[in-house]
DSSP file (Angstrom, degrees, kcal/mol; ACC not computed):
  #  RESIDUE AA STRUCTURE BP1 BP2  ACC     N-H-->O    O-->H-N    N-H-->O    O-->H-N    TCO  KAPPA ALPHA  PHI   PSI    X-CA   Y-CA   Z-CA
    1    1 A X              0   0    0      0, 0.0     2,-0.4     0, 0.0    88,-0.1   0.000 360.0 360.0 360.0 142.6  162.0  240.9 -141.8
    2    2 A X        -     0   0    0     86,-0.1     2,-0.4    87,-0.1    86,-0.2  -0.996 360.0-165.8-144.2 135.2  164.2  243.7 -140.9
    3    3 A X  E     -A   87   0A   0     84,-2.3    84,-2.9    -2,-0.4     2,-0.4  -0.964   4.0-171.8-123.3 140.6  166.1  246.2 -143.0
    4    4 A X  E     +A   86   0A   0     -2,-0.4     2,-0.3    82,-0.2    82,-0.2  -0.993  16.1 147.7-131.9 140.3  168.9  248.6 -141.9
    5    5 A X  E     -A   85   0A   0     80,-2.1    80,-3.4    -2,-0.4     2,-0.4  -0.982  35.7-124.4-162.2 160.5  170.6  251.3 -143.9
    6    6 A X  E     -A   84   0A   0     -2,-0.3     2,-0.4   128,-0.3    78,-0.2  -0.882  22.7-166.8-110.2 144.0  172.2  254.8 -143.5
    7    7 A X  E     -A   83   0A   0     76,-2.6    76,-2.9    -2,-0.4     2,-0.5  -0.969  10.9-153.2-129.2 148.8  171.1  257.9 -145.3
    8    8 A X        -     0   0    0     -2,-0.4     2,-0.5    74,-0.2    74,-0.1  -0.982  16.1-143.3-120.4 119.7  172.8  261.2 -145.8
    9    9 A X        -     0   0    0     -2,-0.5     2,-0.2    72,-0.3    -2,-0.0  -0.707  22.5-175.9 -85.0 127.3  170.5  264.2 -146.4
   10   10 A X     >  -     0   0    0     -2,-0.5     4,-2.5     1,-0.1     5,-0.2  -0.691  41.5-103.5-113.9 170.5  171.9  266.7 -148.8
   11   11 A X  H  > S+     0   0    0     -2,-0.2     4,-2.4     1,-0.2     5,-0.2   0.882 122.6  52.1 -61.2 -38.0  170.5  270.1 -149.9
   12   12 A X  H  > S+     0   0    0      2,-0.2     4,-2.2     1,-0.2    -1,-0.2   0.888 110.2  47.2 -67.3 -38.6  169.4  268.6 -153.2
   13   13 A X  H  > S+     0   0    0      2,-0.2     4,-2.2     1,-0.2    -2,-0.2   0.907 113.4  48.8 -67.3 -41.6  167.6  265.7 -151.5
   14   14 A X  H  X S+     0   0    0     -4,-2.5     4,-2.7     2,-0.2    -2,-0.2   0.893 110.8  50.6 -64.3 -40.5  165.9  268.2 -149.1
   15   15 A X  H  X S+     0   0    0     -4,-2.4     4,-2.7     2,-0.2    -2,-0.2   0.913 108.6  52.1 -63.1 -43.9  165.0  270.4 -152.1
   16   16 A X  H  X S+     0   0    0     -4,-2.2     4,-2.1     1,-0.2    -2,-0.2   0.914 111.8  46.7 -57.6 -45.1  163.4  267.4 -153.9
   17   17 A X  H  X S+     0   0    0     -4,-2.2     4,-3.0     2,-0.2     5,-0.2   0.930 112.0  50.1 -63.1 -46.3  161.4  266.7 -150.7
   18   18 A X  H  X S+     0   0    0     -4,-2.7     4,-2.7     1,-0.2     5,-0.3   0.896 109.9  50.6 -63.1 -40.2  160.3  270.3 -150.4
   19   19 A X  H  X S+     0   0    0     -4,-2.7     4,-2.7     2,-0.2     5,-0.2   0.951 113.6  44.9 -60.7 -48.6  159.2  270.5 -154.0
   20   20 A X  H  X S+     0   0    0     -4,-2.1     4,-1.1     1,-0.2    -2,-0.2   0.933 115.7  47.0 -60.5 -47.4  157.1  267.3 -153.7
   21   21 A X  H  < S+     0   0    0     -4,-3.0    -1,-0.2     1,-0.2    -2,-0.2   0.909 117.4  42.1 -63.1 -43.6  155.6  268.4 -150.4
   22   22 A X  H >< S+     0   0    0     -4,-2.7     3,-1.7    -5,-0.2     6,-0.6   0.934 113.1  49.0 -72.9 -47.4  154.7  271.9 -151.5
   23   23 A X  H 3< S+     0   0    0     -4,-2.7    -1,-0.2     1,-0.3    -2,-0.2   0.644 109.5  53.4 -73.9 -12.3  153.4  271.2 -155.0
   24   24 A X  T 3< S+     0   0    0     -4,-1.1    -1,-0.3    -5,-0.2     2,-0.2   0.304  95.1  89.5 -99.5   8.1  151.1  268.4 -153.7
   25   25 A X  S <> S-     0   0    0     -3,-1.7     4,-2.3     1,-0.1     5,-0.2  -0.617  90.5-111.2 -96.9 164.3  149.6  270.7 -151.2
   26   26 A X  H  > S+     0   0    0     -2,-0.2     4,-2.7     1,-0.2     5,-0.2   0.915 117.1  48.3 -61.1 -44.7  146.5  272.9 -151.8
   27   27 A X  H  > S+     0   0    0      1,-0.2     4,-2.4     2,-0.2    -1,-0.2   0.887 111.5  50.0 -67.0 -37.8  148.5  276.2 -151.7
   28   28 A X  H  > S+     0   0    0     -6,-0.6     4,-2.0     2,-0.2    -1,-0.2   0.919 114.1  44.5 -65.2 -43.3  151.2  274.9 -154.1
   29   29 A X  H  X S+     0   0    0     -4,-2.3     4,-2.5    -7,-0.3    -2,-0.2   0.908 113.3  50.9 -66.7 -41.9  148.7  273.6 -156.6
   30   30 A X  H  X S+     0   0    0     -4,-2.7     4,-2.7    -5,-0.2    -2,-0.2   0.918 110.7  48.7 -62.1 -44.6  146.6  276.9 -156.3
   31   31 A X  H  X S+     0   0    0     -4,-2.4     4,-2.5     2,-0.2    -1,-0.2   0.901 112.1  48.9 -62.5 -41.6  149.7  279.0 -156.9
   32   32 A X  H  X S+     0   0    0     -4,-2.0     4,-2.6     2,-0.2    -2,-0.2   0.919 112.6  47.3 -65.2 -43.9  150.8  277.0 -159.9
   33   33 A X  H  X S+     0   0    0     -4,-2.5     4,-2.7     2,-0.2    -2,-0.2   0.922 112.5  49.8 -64.0 -43.8  147.3  277.1 -161.5
   34   34 A X  H  X S+     0   0    0     -4,-2.7     4,-2.0     2,-0.2    -2,-0.2   0.930 113.1  46.2 -61.4 -45.7  147.1  280.9 -160.9
   35   35 A X  H  X S+     0   0    0     -4,-2.5     4,-1.8     1,-0.2    -1,-0.2   0.914 113.8  48.3 -62.7 -43.1  150.5  281.5 -162.4
   36   36 A X  H  X S+     0   0    0     -4,-2.6     4,-2.6     1,-0.2    -2,-0.2   0.898 109.7  52.4 -65.2 -40.6  149.7  279.3 -165.4
   37   37 A X  H  X S+     0   0    0     -4,-2.7     4,-2.6     1,-0.2    -1,-0.2   0.884 108.0  51.6 -63.7 -37.6  146.4  281.0 -165.9
   38   38 A X  H  X S+     0   0    0     -4,-2.0     4,-2.2     2,-0.2    -1,-0.2   0.892 110.6  48.6 -65.2 -38.5  148.1  284.4 -166.0
   39   39 A X  H  X S+     0   0    0     -4,-1.8     4,-2.3     2,-0.2    -2,-0.2   0.921 111.8  48.7 -66.8 -43.2  150.6  283.1 -168.6
   40   40 A X  H  X S+     0   0    0     -4,-2.6     4,-1.7     1,-0.2     5,-0.2   0.916 110.5  51.5 -61.7 -42.9  147.7  281.7 -170.7
   41   41 A X  H  X>S+     0   0    0     -4,-2.6     4,-3.4     1,-0.2     5,-0.9   0.918 108.7  51.5 -60.6 -43.6  145.8  285.0 -170.4
   42   42 A X  H  X5S+     0   0    0     -4,-2.2     4,-1.5     1,-0.2    -1,-0.2   0.937 111.5  46.3 -58.9 -47.3  148.9  286.9 -171.6
   43   43 A X  H  <5S+     0   0    0     -4,-2.3    -1,-0.2     1,-0.2    -2,-0.2   0.751 122.0  36.6 -71.1 -22.4  149.4  284.6 -174.6
   44   44 A X  H  <5S+     0   0    0     -4,-1.7    -2,-0.2    -5,-0.2    -1,-0.2   0.812 136.3  14.2 -96.7 -33.6  145.7  284.8 -175.6
   45   45 A X  H  <5S-     0   0    0     -4,-3.4    -3,-0.2     1,-0.3    -2,-0.2   0.605  95.3-131.4-117.9 -18.3  144.8  288.4 -174.7
   46   46 A X     << +     0   0    0     -4,-1.5    -1,-0.3    -5,-0.9    -2,-0.1  -0.485  45.5 144.1  92.6-170.0  148.0  290.3 -174.1
   47   47 A X    >>  -     0   0    0     -2,-0.2     3,-1.8     2,-0.1     4,-1.0   0.791  41.0-142.7  94.5  92.0  148.9  292.5 -171.2
   48   48 A X  H 3> S+     0   0    0      1,-0.3     4,-2.5     2,-0.2     5,-0.2   0.751  97.1  69.3 -58.9 -25.2  152.6  292.3 -170.2
   49   49 A X  H 3> S+     0   0    0      1,-0.2     4,-2.7     2,-0.2    -1,-0.3   0.855  97.5  52.2 -62.2 -33.5  151.6  292.6 -166.5
   50   50 A X  H <> S+     0   0    0     -3,-1.8     4,-2.5     2,-0.2    -1,-0.2   0.869 108.7  50.2 -70.5 -35.9  150.0  289.1 -166.8
   51   51 A X  H  X S+     0   0    0     -4,-1.0     4,-2.4     2,-0.2    -2,-0.2   0.940 114.3  44.2 -64.0 -47.3  153.2  287.7 -168.2
   52   52 A X  H  X S+     0   0    0     -4,-2.5     4,-2.6     2,-0.2    -2,-0.2   0.940 116.0  46.2 -64.4 -48.0  155.3  289.2 -165.4
   53   53 A X  H  X S+     0   0    0     -4,-2.7     4,-2.6     1,-0.2     5,-0.2   0.918 113.9  48.9 -62.8 -43.8  152.9  288.2 -162.7
   54   54 A X  H  X S+     0   0    0     -4,-2.5     4,-2.5    -5,-0.2    -1,-0.2   0.918 113.0  47.2 -62.0 -44.3  152.6  284.7 -164.0
   55   55 A X  H  X S+     0   0    0     -4,-2.4     4,-2.2    -5,-0.2     5,-0.3   0.914 112.5  49.3 -64.3 -43.3  156.4  284.3 -164.3
   56   56 A X  H  X S+     0   0    0     -4,-2.6     4,-2.5    -5,-0.2    -2,-0.2   0.935 113.0  46.9 -61.6 -46.2  157.0  285.6 -160.8
   57   57 A X  H  X S+     0   0    0     -4,-2.6     4,-0.9     1,-0.2    -2,-0.2   0.920 115.3  45.6 -62.3 -44.1  154.3  283.3 -159.3
   58   58 A X  H  < S+     0   0    0     -4,-2.5     4,-0.5    -5,-0.2    -1,-0.2   0.809 121.7  36.5 -72.0 -29.5  155.7  280.3 -161.2
   59   59 A X  H  X S+     0   0    0     -4,-2.2     4,-1.8    -5,-0.2     5,-0.2   0.722 103.3  70.8 -95.1 -23.7  159.4  281.0 -160.4
   60   60 A X  H  X S+     0   0    0     -4,-2.5     4,-2.7    -5,-0.3     5,-0.2   0.930  96.9  49.1 -61.5 -48.9  159.0  282.4 -156.9
   61   61 A X  H  X S+     0   0    0     -4,-0.9     4,-2.4     1,-0.2     5,-0.2   0.938 112.2  44.7 -64.0 -50.6  158.1  279.1 -155.1
   62   62 A X  H  > S+     0   0    0     -4,-0.5     4,-2.2     1,-0.2    -1,-0.2   0.907 115.1  50.5 -60.7 -38.2  160.9  276.9 -156.5
   63   63 A X  H  X S+     0   0    0     -4,-1.8     4,-2.3     2,-0.2    -2,-0.2   0.941 111.6  45.8 -65.2 -47.0  163.5  279.6 -155.9
   64   64 A X  H  X S+     0   0    0     -4,-2.7     4,-2.7     1,-0.2    -1,-0.2   0.874 112.5  51.6 -65.8 -35.3  162.4  280.1 -152.3
   65   65 A X  H  X S+     0   0    0     -4,-2.4     4,-2.3    -5,-0.2    -1,-0.2   0.890 108.7  51.7 -66.3 -37.9  162.4  276.4 -151.7
   66   66 A X  H  X S+     0   0    0     -4,-2.2     4,-1.7    -5,-0.2    -2,-0.2   0.939 112.9  44.5 -61.8 -47.9  165.9  276.1 -153.1
   67   67 A X  H  X S+     0   0    0     -4,-2.3     4,-2.4     1,-0.2    -2,-0.2   0.917 113.4  51.2 -62.7 -44.0  167.1  278.9 -150.8
   68   68 A X  H  X S+     0   0    0     -4,-2.7     4,-2.7     1,-0.2    -1,-0.2   0.866 106.8  53.3 -64.3 -36.6  165.3  277.3 -147.8
   69   69 A X  H  X S+     0   0    0     -4,-2.3     4,-1.7     2,-0.2    -1,-0.2   0.900 110.1  47.9 -65.9 -38.8  166.8  273.9 -148.5
   70   70 A X  H  X S+     0   0    0     -4,-1.7     4,-1.7     2,-0.2    -2,-0.2   0.924 114.0  46.9 -64.9 -44.6  170.3  275.4 -148.5
   71   71 A X  H  X S+     0   0    0     -4,-2.4     4,-2.4     1,-0.2    -2,-0.2   0.903 110.2  52.6 -64.4 -41.5  169.6  277.3 -145.2
   72   72 A X  H  X S+     0   0    0     -4,-2.7     4,-1.2     1,-0.2    -1,-0.2   0.864 106.1  54.2 -64.9 -35.2  168.1  274.3 -143.6
   73   73 A X  H  < S+     0   0    0     -4,-1.7     3,-0.3     1,-0.2    -1,-0.2   0.919 112.7  43.4 -62.1 -42.9  171.2  272.2 -144.4
   74   74 A X  H  < S+     0   0    0     -4,-1.7    -2,-0.2     1,-0.2    -1,-0.2   0.872 119.2  42.7 -69.7 -37.8  173.4  274.8 -142.7
   75   75 A X  H  < S+     0   0    0     -4,-2.4     2,-0.7    -5,-0.1    -1,-0.2   0.474  97.4  79.4 -93.4  -3.3  171.1  275.3 -139.7
   76   76 A X    ><  -     0   0    0     -4,-1.2     3,-1.5    -3,-0.3     4,-0.3  -0.877  55.5-167.9-112.1 104.6  170.1  271.7 -138.9
   77   77 A X  G >  S+     0   0    0     -2,-0.7     3,-1.8     1,-0.3     4,-0.5   0.821  84.0  67.3 -58.5 -31.8  172.8  269.7 -137.0
   78   78 A X  G >  S+     0   0    0      1,-0.3     3,-0.5     2,-0.2    -1,-0.3   0.767  94.6  58.2 -62.1 -24.7  171.1  266.4 -137.6
   79   79 A X  G <  S+     0   0    0     -3,-1.5    -1,-0.3     1,-0.2    -2,-0.2   0.538  88.7  74.5 -83.0  -5.5  171.8  266.7 -141.4
   80   80 A X  G <  S+     0   0    0     -3,-1.8     2,-0.3    -4,-0.3    -1,-0.2   0.792 100.7  40.4 -76.5 -27.5  175.6  266.9 -140.8
   81   81 A X  S <  S-     0   0    0     -3,-0.5   -72,-0.3    -4,-0.5   -74,-0.0  -0.841  98.4 -91.4-119.4 155.8  175.9  263.2 -140.0
   82   82 A X        -     0   0    0     -2,-0.3     2,-0.4   -74,-0.1   -74,-0.2  -0.298  35.3-131.6 -63.2 150.0  174.2  260.1 -141.6
   83   83 A X  E     -A    7   0A   0    -76,-2.9   -76,-2.6    13,-0.1     2,-0.6  -0.872  14.5-141.4-101.1 136.7  170.9  258.9 -140.1
   84   84 A X  E     -AB   6  95A   0     11,-2.8    11,-2.6    -2,-0.4     2,-0.4  -0.881  18.5-165.9-102.1 124.5  170.6  255.2 -139.4
   85   85 A X  E     -AB   5  94A   0    -80,-3.4   -80,-2.1    -2,-0.6     2,-0.4  -0.867  10.9-172.2-111.4 143.6  167.3  253.6 -140.2
   86   86 A X  E     -AB   4  93A   0      7,-2.4     7,-2.7    -2,-0.4     2,-0.6  -0.962   8.5-160.0-133.4 115.9  166.0  250.2 -139.1
   87   87 A X  E     +AB   3  92A   0    -84,-2.9   -84,-2.3    -2,-0.4     5,-0.2  -0.865  23.3 166.4 -97.8 121.4  162.7  249.0 -140.6
   88   88 A X        -     0   0    0      3,-2.9   -86,-0.1    -2,-0.6    -2,-0.0  -0.629  54.3 -91.7-123.4-179.1  161.1  246.3 -138.5
   89   89 A X  S    S+     0   0    0     -2,-0.2    16,-0.1     1,-0.2     3,-0.1   0.767 125.9  48.8 -65.0 -25.3  157.7  244.6 -138.3
   90   90 A X  S    S-     0   0    0      1,-0.2    15,-1.9    14,-0.1    16,-0.3   0.840 121.5 -78.9 -84.6 -36.4  156.7  247.2 -135.7
   91   91 A X  E     - C   0 104A   0     13,-0.3    -3,-2.9    14,-0.1     2,-0.5  -0.962  59.9 -39.5 169.7-154.7  157.8  250.4 -137.5
   92   92 A X  E     -BC  87 103A   0     11,-2.8    11,-2.5    -2,-0.3     2,-0.5  -0.937  42.6-166.0-114.1 123.3  160.6  252.7 -138.5
   93   93 A X  E     -BC  86 102A   0     -7,-2.7    -7,-2.4    -2,-0.5     2,-0.4  -0.929   2.6-169.1-109.8 130.4  163.4  253.4 -136.1
   94   94 A X  E     +BC  85 101A   0      7,-2.6     7,-2.5    -2,-0.5     2,-0.3  -0.963   9.8 178.9-117.4 136.1  165.8  256.3 -136.8
   95   95 A X  E     +BC  84 100A   0    -11,-2.6   -11,-2.8    -2,-0.4     2,-0.3  -0.972  11.6 163.5-138.4 153.0  169.0  256.7 -134.8
   96   96 A X  E >   + C   0  99A   0      3,-2.3     3,-1.8    -2,-0.3   -13,-0.1  -0.885  69.7   0.3-164.8 132.6  171.9  259.1 -134.7
   97   97 A X  T 3  S-     0   0    0     -2,-0.3     3,-0.1     1,-0.3   -14,-0.0   0.835 129.6 -51.2  57.2  37.3  174.6  259.8 -132.1
   98   98 A X  T 3  S+     0   0    0      1,-0.3     2,-0.4     0, 0.0    -1,-0.3   0.370 115.6 108.9  84.6  -6.5  173.3  257.3 -129.6
   99   99 A X  E <   -C   96   0A   0     -3,-1.8    -3,-2.3     2,-0.0     2,-0.3  -0.852  45.6-173.7-105.3 141.8  169.7  258.6 -129.7
  100  100 A X  E     -C   95   0A   0     -2,-0.4     2,-0.4    -5,-0.2    -5,-0.2  -0.981  10.4-168.3-135.6 147.0  166.9  256.6 -131.3
  101  101 A X  E     -C   94   0A   0     -7,-2.5    -7,-2.6    -2,-0.3     2,-0.4  -0.994   9.7-153.1-132.6 140.8  163.2  257.2 -132.1
  102  102 A X  E     -C   93   0A   0     -2,-0.4     2,-0.5    -9,-0.2    -9,-0.2  -0.942   6.0-169.4-116.6 135.1  160.6  254.7 -133.2
  103  103 A X  E     -C   92   0A   0    -11,-2.5   -11,-2.8    -2,-0.4     2,-0.1  -0.991  23.5-130.5-120.9 123.1  157.5  255.4 -135.3
  104  104 A X  E >   -C   91   0A   0     -2,-0.5     3,-1.4   -13,-0.2     4,-0.5  -0.421  16.0-122.6 -74.2 147.7  154.9  252.6 -135.6
  105  105 A X  G >  S+     0   0    0    -15,-1.9     3,-1.6     1,-0.3   -14,-0.1   0.884 111.2  57.6 -55.1 -42.0  153.6  251.7 -139.0
  106  106 A X  G 3  S+     0   0    0    -16,-0.3    -1,-0.3     1,-0.3   -15,-0.1   0.692 102.8  55.4 -68.0 -15.9  150.0  252.4 -138.0
  107  107 A X  G <  S+     0   0    0     -3,-1.4    -1,-0.3    16,-0.0    -2,-0.2   0.524  82.5 110.1 -90.8  -6.9  151.0  256.0 -137.1
  108  108 A X    <   -     0   0    0     -3,-1.6    14,-0.2    -4,-0.5     3,-0.1  -0.435  56.5-154.7 -71.3 142.1  152.4  256.8 -140.5
  109  109 A X        -     0   0    0     12,-2.4     2,-0.3     1,-0.3    13,-0.1   0.913  61.5 -37.5 -84.6 -47.2  150.4  259.2 -142.6
  110  110 A X  E     -D  121   0B   0     11,-0.8    11,-2.9    13,-0.1     2,-0.4  -0.979  44.7-131.5-169.1 166.6  151.5  258.2 -146.1
  111  111 A X  E     +De 120 155B   0     43,-2.9    45,-3.6    -2,-0.3     2,-0.3  -1.000  30.5 165.2-132.2 132.0  154.4  257.1 -148.2
  112  112 A X  E     -De 119 156B   0      7,-2.7     7,-3.1    -2,-0.4     2,-0.3  -0.826  21.3-137.0-136.2 172.4  155.3  258.6 -151.6
  113  113 A X  E     -D  118   0B   0     43,-1.0     2,-0.2    -2,-0.3     5,-0.2  -0.966  10.4-171.5-134.2 154.4  158.2  258.7 -154.0
  114  114 A X        -     0   0    0      3,-2.9    44,-0.1    -2,-0.3   -97,-0.0  -0.692  50.3 -90.5-123.3-177.7  160.0  261.2 -156.1
  115  115 A X  S    S+     0   0    0     -2,-0.2     3,-0.1     1,-0.2   -99,-0.0   0.819 127.5  30.6 -64.5 -28.4  162.6  260.6 -158.7
  116  116 A X  S    S+     0   0    0      1,-0.1    16,-3.0  -103,-0.1    17,-0.5   0.674 121.4  26.2-104.1 -20.9  165.3  260.8 -156.0
  117  117 A X  E     - F   0 131B   0     14,-0.3    -3,-2.9    15,-0.1     2,-0.4  -0.928  55.6-129.7-145.3 160.5  163.7  259.6 -152.8
  118  118 A X  E     -DF 113 130B   0     12,-2.2    12,-3.3    -2,-0.3     2,-0.5  -0.946  34.0-160.3-103.4 136.2  161.2  257.5 -151.0
  119  119 A X  E     -DF 112 129B   0     -7,-3.1    -7,-2.7    -2,-0.4     2,-0.6  -0.977  12.5-169.5-126.3 123.4  159.3  259.6 -148.4
  120  120 A X  E     -DF 111 128B   0      8,-2.6     8,-2.9    -2,-0.5     2,-0.5  -0.942  20.0-141.9-112.3 111.1  157.5  258.2 -145.4
  121  121 A X  E     -DF 110 127B   0    -11,-2.9   -12,-2.4    -2,-0.6   -11,-0.8  -0.592  18.4-176.2 -76.5 122.9  155.4  260.9 -143.7
  122  122 A X  S    S-     0   0    0      4,-1.6     2,-0.3    -2,-0.5     5,-0.2   0.594  78.0  -2.9 -92.0 -14.8  155.4  260.5 -140.0
  123  123 A X  S    S-     0   0    0      3,-1.7   -14,-0.1   -13,-0.1   -13,-0.1  -0.871  94.6 -80.6-154.3-174.3  153.0  263.5 -139.6
  124  124 A X  S    S+     0   0    0     -2,-0.3    -3,-0.0     1,-0.2     3,-0.0   0.794 128.9  23.3 -67.0 -25.5  151.3  265.9 -142.1
  125  125 A X  S    S+     0   0    0      1,-0.0     2,-0.3    -4,-0.0    -1,-0.2   0.504 114.7  64.4-121.3  -6.7  154.4  268.0 -142.2
  126  126 A X        +     0   0    0      2,-0.0    -3,-1.7     0, 0.0    -4,-1.6  -0.894  56.4 169.3-122.2 154.7  157.4  265.8 -141.2
  127  127 A X  E     -F  121   0B   0     -2,-0.3     2,-0.5    -6,-0.3    -6,-0.3  -0.978  37.5-114.3-154.5 160.4  158.8  262.8 -142.9
  128  128 A X  E     -F  120   0B   0     -8,-2.9    -8,-2.6    -2,-0.3     2,-0.5  -0.920  35.2-152.5 -97.5 127.5  161.6  260.3 -143.1
  129  129 A X  E     -F  119   0B   0     -2,-0.5     2,-0.7   -10,-0.2   -10,-0.2  -0.903  11.2-169.9-108.0 124.8  163.4  260.7 -146.4
  130  130 A X  E     -F  118   0B   0    -12,-3.3   -12,-2.2    -2,-0.5     2,-0.1  -0.863  17.1-145.5-113.7  94.9  165.2  257.7 -147.9
  131  131 A X  E >>  -F  117   0B   0     -2,-0.7     4,-1.5   -14,-0.2     3,-1.0  -0.394  11.0-136.8 -60.6 131.2  167.4  258.9 -150.9
  132  132 A X  H 3> S+     0   0    0    -16,-3.0     4,-2.2     1,-0.3     7,-0.2   0.828 102.8  60.6 -60.3 -32.9  167.3  256.2 -153.5
  133  133 A X  H 34 S+     0   0    0    -17,-0.5    -1,-0.3     1,-0.2   -16,-0.1   0.831 107.1  46.0 -65.5 -30.0  171.1  256.6 -154.1
  134  134 A X  H <4 S+     0   0    0     -3,-1.0  -128,-0.3     1,-0.2    -1,-0.2   0.790 111.2  52.1 -80.1 -29.0  171.6  255.6 -150.4
  135  135 A X  H >< S+     0   0    0     -4,-1.5     3,-2.4     1,-0.2    -2,-0.2   0.860  78.7 161.9 -74.9 -35.5  169.2  252.7 -150.6
  136  136 A X  G >< S-     0   0    0     -4,-2.2     3,-1.4     1,-0.3     4,-0.2  -0.288  72.8  -0.2  55.1-126.2  170.9  251.2 -153.6
  137  137 A X  G 3  S+     0   0    0      1,-0.3     3,-0.4     2,-0.1     4,-0.4   0.635 128.0  68.2 -70.7 -14.5  169.9  247.5 -154.0
  138  138 A X  G <> S+     0   0    0     -3,-2.4     4,-2.5     1,-0.2     3,-0.5   0.642  73.0  93.5 -78.0 -13.7  167.8  247.7 -150.9
  139  139 A X  H <> S+     0   0    0     -3,-1.4     4,-2.6     1,-0.3     5,-0.2   0.879  83.9  47.7 -51.4 -49.3  165.2  250.0 -152.6
  140  140 A X  H  > S+     0   0    0     -3,-0.4     4,-2.2    -4,-0.2    -1,-0.3   0.885 113.6  48.9 -61.4 -35.7  162.9  247.3 -153.8
  141  141 A X  H  > S+     0   0    0     -3,-0.5     4,-2.5    -4,-0.4    -1,-0.2   0.878 110.7  50.0 -69.8 -37.1  162.9  245.7 -150.3
  142  142 A X  H  X S+     0   0    0     -4,-2.5     4,-2.6     2,-0.2     5,-0.2   0.928 111.4  48.6 -65.5 -44.5  162.3  249.0 -148.6
  143  143 A X  H  X S+     0   0    0     -4,-2.6     4,-2.8    -5,-0.2    -2,-0.2   0.914 112.3  49.4 -60.4 -43.1  159.3  249.6 -151.0
  144  144 A X  H  X S+     0   0    0     -4,-2.2     4,-2.1    -5,-0.2    -2,-0.2   0.911 110.6  49.9 -62.0 -43.4  158.0  246.1 -150.2
  145  145 A X  H  X S+     0   0    0     -4,-2.5     4,-1.7     2,-0.2    -2,-0.2   0.923 113.4  45.4 -62.7 -45.4  158.4  246.6 -146.5
  146  146 A X  H  X S+     0   0    0     -4,-2.6     4,-1.5     1,-0.2     3,-0.2   0.944 114.1  48.9 -62.7 -48.0  156.5  249.9 -146.6
  147  147 A X  H  < S+     0   0    0     -4,-2.8    -1,-0.2     1,-0.2    -2,-0.2   0.809 111.2  50.9 -64.1 -30.9  153.8  248.5 -148.9
  148  148 A X  H  < S+     0   0    0     -4,-2.1    -1,-0.2    -5,-0.2    -2,-0.2   0.844 117.2  37.5 -73.6 -34.9  153.3  245.5 -146.6
  149  149 A X  H  < S+     0   0    0     -4,-1.7     2,-0.4    -3,-0.2    -2,-0.2   0.516 109.4  62.9-102.0  -6.4  152.9  247.5 -143.4
  150  150 A X  S  < S-     0   0    0     -4,-1.5     5,-0.1    -5,-0.1   -44,-0.1  -0.920  92.4 -98.7-118.0 147.1  150.9  250.5 -144.6
  151  151 A X    >>  -     0   0    0     -2,-0.4     3,-2.1     1,-0.1     4,-0.5  -0.334  34.5-118.8 -59.7 141.8  147.4  250.4 -146.1
  152  152 A X  G >4 S+     0   0    0      1,-0.3     3,-1.2     2,-0.2    -1,-0.1   0.820 112.1  62.2 -52.8 -34.9  147.4  250.6 -149.9
  153  153 A X  G 34 S+     0   0    0      1,-0.3    -1,-0.3     3,-0.0    -2,-0.1   0.731 104.0  49.2 -65.0 -20.8  145.5  253.9 -149.9
  154  154 A X  G <4 S+     0   0    0     -3,-2.1   -43,-2.9   -44,-0.1     2,-0.6   0.510  96.2  82.3 -94.4  -6.0  148.4  255.5 -148.0
  155  155 A X  E <<  +e  111   0B   0     -3,-1.2     2,-0.2    -4,-0.5   -43,-0.2  -0.892  41.5 164.3-110.2 116.0  151.1  254.3 -150.3
  156  156 A X  E     +e  112   0B   0    -45,-3.6   -43,-1.0    -2,-0.6     2,-0.5  -0.599  24.2 148.0-124.8  66.2  151.8  256.2 -153.5
  157  157 A X        -     0   0    0    -45,-0.2     2,-0.5    -2,-0.2   -45,-0.1  -0.906  31.8-159.4-110.6 125.5  155.2  254.9 -154.5
  158  158 A X              0   0    0     -2,-0.5   -44,-0.1     1,-0.1    -2,-0.1  -0.874 360.0 360.0 -98.7 134.6  156.2  254.5 -158.2
  159  159 A X              0   0    0     -2,-0.5    -1,-0.1   -46,-0.1   -16,-0.0   0.487 360.0 360.0 -45.3 360.0  159.1  252.1 -158.7
């Protein structure tokens, strides 16, 4: 089985990926818990400084990720043109402008989903992002292909 499709990365898709990546990391979770605890403390004990600190902590990360996604769109030439993906029995091939790279299934770190995208991590910090709007009717087949070629423990995709 082989699947081919094109994806276009937008600032909103990049922001969605960054939110998922950050909030599922230790630092993202720790920051969220700290901010939430400060808000809870404010509502139970008072102290406006806890309200301000909690709000700043909870709002700072999404805002900076939003700004960073916009900047990355402007500064990354690869996002200006669509990326062509080919999923084969061997792995995932991405090509653009005559250049192609192949990543073998066994080298993939994990696969996850967000409301907007399927994300296949090629390392701990980089990933192939497949926006669901670009996959269209191919989405179930792409999920099946990923699930077939990656160990179940590495696949956290919700339909």
